[in-house]
C-alpha positions as CSV (number, residue, x, y, z in Angstrom):
1,X,28.2,90.7,-53.6
2,X,30.7,88.5,-53.6
3,X,30.3,87.2,-50.0
4,X,26.2,86.4,-50.7
5,X,27.5,84.5,-54.0
6,X,30.0,82.5,-51.8
7,X,27.7,81.8,-49.3
8,X,25.0,80.4,-52.0
9,X,27.5,78.2,-53.3
10,X,28.9,77.1,-50.0
11,X,25.2,76.1,-48.9
12,X,25.0,74.0,-52.3
13,X,28.3,72.1,-51.5
14,X,27.1,71.6,-48.4
15,X,23.7,70.2,-48.9
16,X,25.5,67.7,-51.6
17,X,28.1,67.1,-49.2
18,X,25.6,66.1,-45.9
19,X,22.6,65.0,-47.9
20,X,23.3,61.3,-47.2
21,X,23.4,62.0,-43.7
22,X,20.0,63.4,-43.6
23,X,21.1,66.9,-43.0
24,X,19.7,70.0,-45.0
25,X,21.6,73.0,-45.9
26,X,19.7,76.5,-46.9
27,X,20.1,80.0,-47.1
28,X,17.9,82.9,-46.2
29,X,18.7,86.2,-47.6
30,X,17.7,88.9,-45.5
31,X,17.4,92.9,-46.3
32,X,18.0,95.7,-44.1
33,X,15.7,95.7,-41.0
34,X,14.6,99.3,-39.6
35,X,16.0,100.4,-36.4
36,X,15.7,103.8,-36.4
37,X,18.0,104.6,-39.1
38,X,18.5,108.6,-40.2
39,X,16.6,110.3,-42.9
40,X,19.5,110.3,-45.2
41,X,20.0,106.8,-45.0
42,X,16.6,105.9,-45.5
43,X,16.2,108.5,-48.4
44,X,18.9,106.6,-50.2
45,X,17.7,103.2,-49.4
46,X,13.8,103.0,-49.7
47,X,13.6,103.8,-53.5
48,X,15.7,100.5,-53.9
49,X,13.2,98.4,-52.2
50,X,10.1,97.7,-54.4
51,X,7.5,97.1,-50.9
52,X,9.3,100.5,-50.2
53,X,9.8,99.9,-46.7
54,X,12.7,98.3,-44.5
55,X,12.2,95.1,-42.7
56,X,10.2,94.7,-39.4
57,X,12.2,91.6,-37.5
58,X,8.8,89.6,-37.2
59,X,8.9,89.6,-41.2
60,X,11.6,87.1,-41.1
61,X,9.5,84.8,-38.6
62,X,7.6,82.8,-41.2
63,X,10.3,82.0,-43.2
64,X,12.7,80.5,-40.3
65,X,9.7,78.5,-39.3
66,X,9.3,77.2,-42.4
67,X,12.9,76.1,-43.0
68,X,12.7,74.7,-39.1
69,X,9.6,72.4,-40.2
70,X,8.8,69.2,-41.7
71,X,6.9,71.7,-44.4
72,X,10.8,72.0,-46.1
73,X,11.7,68.3,-45.3
74,X,12.4,67.9,-48.9
75,X,14.0,71.4,-49.4
76,X,18.2,71.4,-49.3
77,X,20.7,73.4,-51.0
78,X,18.2,76.5,-51.7
79,X,18.6,79.8,-50.9
80,X,15.1,82.0,-50.1
81,X,15.1,85.4,-50.6
82,X,13.5,87.6,-48.3
83,X,14.2,91.1,-48.8
84,X,11.3,93.1,-50.3
85,X,12.1,92.8,-53.6
86,X,15.5,94.5,-53.0
87,X,17.5,91.8,-55.1
88,X,14.8,92.5,-57.9
89,X,16.0,95.7,-58.7
């Protein structure tokens, strides 16, 4: 959790530092991606995710495309959480 907090604060700092140069800085927070993890791991992990499953790699395509597009051109210093609700628990 400390490293996640550090990354979020670095994002805000860099957004302010580079903002006048037109550089946007945002962070995506992801959760676990399903890659044939063993049953024991899944039994412990899945109850912590409100959507009840691990991510498929394609679940992250939309947020990445959004941040790369002009649709997010006025967005900087932000953290976008795409974790199936994991951080809400």
